[in-house]
ZAMARGU-4260 file (C-alpha; in steps of 0.2 Angstrom, whole numbers, plus 5000, padded with zeros to 4 digits):
<rodrens>
0) 5009/4910/4979 | 5019/4925/4973 | 5015/4930/4959 | 5028/4935/4945 | 5032/4950/4942
5) 5045/4962/4930 | 5047/4976/4945 | 5047/4976/4965 | 5051/4993/4977 | 5053/4988/4996
10) 5055/5000/5009 | 5060/4996/5029 | 5061/5007/5044 | 5064/5005/5063 | 5048/5010/5074
15) 5050/5009/5094 | 5034/4999/5096 | 5030/4981/5095 | 5025/4972/5080 | 5008/4970/5087
20) 5006/4988/5091 | 5013/4990/5071 | 5002/4977/5064 | 4987/4985/5071 | 4990/5001/5064
25) 4995/4996/5047 | 4982/4984/5044 | 4968/4997/5047 | 4966/5002/5027 | 4963/5018/5031
30) 4978/5022/5038 | 4988/5011/5025 | 4980/5021/5010 | 4980/5037/5018 | 4991/5043/5004
35) 4979/5041/4990 | 4962/5046/5000 | 4969/5065/4998 | 4973/5075/4982 | 4989/5073/4978
40) 5001/5079/4963 | 5006/5062/4963 | 4988/5058/4957 | 4987/5076/4947 | 4976/5082/4961
45) 4963/5069/4960 | 4961/5053/4973 | 4956/5036/4977 | 4940/5031/4987 | 4945/5016/4998
50) 4930/5002/4998 | 4929/4987/5010 | 4920/4972/5014 | 4915/4966/5028 | 4933/4958/5032
55) 4937/4977/5032 | 4952/4969/5024 | 4956/4961/5039 | 4953/4942/5034 | 4961/4929/5018
60) 4947/4933/5005 | 4944/4951/5011 | 4940/4964/4996 | 4946/4979/4999 | 4942/4992/4982
65) 4948/5010/4975 | 4942/5020/4962 | 4943/5040/4958 | 4951/5050/4947 | 4972/5055/4941
70) 4973/5068/4930 | 4954/5068/4925 | 4956/5050/4921 | 4944/5036/4930 | 4954/5025/4939
75) 4949/5008/4947 | 4956/4993/4955 | 4951/4979/4966 | 4962/4972/4980 | 4960/4953/4988
80) 4970/4948/5005 | 4979/4933/5000 | 4989/4932/5017 | 4985/4939/5036 | 4997/4933/5049
85) 4994/4945/5063 | 5006/4954/5069 | 5019/4949/5055 | 5015/4948/5040 | 4999/4953/5026
90) 4999/4952/5008 | 4985/4957/4994 | 4984/4956/4976 | 4973/4964/4961 | 4960/4953/4953
95) 4949/4956/4939 | 4950/4973/4926 | 4959/4987/4934 | 4961/5005/4927 | 4977/5011/4932
100) 4986/5025/4923 | 5006/5017/4926 | 5005/5002/4933 | 4994/4985/4932 | 4992/4972/4940
105) 5002/4971/4956 | 5005/4963/4975 | 5008/4974/4989 | 5009/4970/5006 | 5021/4971/5024
110) 5034/4962/5036 | 5033/4966/5052 | 5051/4959/5062 | 5053/4961/5081 | 5071/4970/5083
115) 5078/4974/5099 | 5065/4986/5108 | 5055/4989/5094 | 5049/4982/5076 | 5057/4983/5059
120) 5043/4986/5046 | 5046/4983/5027 | 5031/4986/5014 | 5033/4980/4997 | 5025/4980/4978
125) 5028/4970/4965 | 5021/4975/4949 | 5017/4974/4931 | 5018/4989/4919 | 4999/4993/4910
130) 4996/4981/4898 | 4989/4993/4884 | 5001/5004/4874 | 4999/5021/4880 | 5000/5016/4899
135) 5013/5005/4897 | 5023/5020/4889 | 5018/5029/4905 | 5023/5013/4914 | 5040/5013/4907
140) 5041/5032/4912 | 5033/5035/4930 | 5029/5016/4935 | 5046/5014/4947 | 5041/5032/4953
145) 5025/5029/4958 | 5029/5012/4965 | 5044/5022/4976 | 5031/5039/4982 | 5017/5024/4986
150) 5029/5013/4997 | 5039/5029/5003 | 5021/5037/5008 | 5015/5022/5021 | 5032/5019/5029
155) 5032/5040/5032 | 5015/5038/5040 | 5017/5024/5050 | 5033/5029/5057 | 5027/5048/5061
160) 5011/5040/5069 | 5023/5031/5079 | 5036/5046/5084 | 5020/5059/5087 | 5012/5045/5097
165) 5026/5041/5109 | 5031/5061/5110 | 5011/5064/5115 | 5012/5050/5129 | 5030/5057/5135
170) 5020/5075/5140
</rodrens>
């Protein structure tokens, strides 16, 4: 079931790898969230810790929790996997109370389509602005920028991994 959201961003990239290889890479939460686990300017020098349950974020109803700091403010989000269709699609959304600065509840995921000798990877996020007034104001100013940064980081990291993997294998 798709949530009603006020904002959407997606980006696609062609990767010279099978859908299964691409899925296996992005289905690993440590790869998918790597842009959040290192200090970055987008998080004001902060970063997030990723905690996964026994399902490792790879089965329906598995939980993925992120907590950390951005601009010195404590953040928390709990996500639950709602669709896991290897090697083509995975979707998850936020549940419960979350504490984020520029986006509120969201649904995120990826779709992989076989494309000639490779795969087309599409990563998307559907999101609301935060509920509280000050955060909502920040959301109007920076929510779209953050959503783009997040999706773009995932696309770039994945594409780079497969380019580097192929160049190493051709040595």
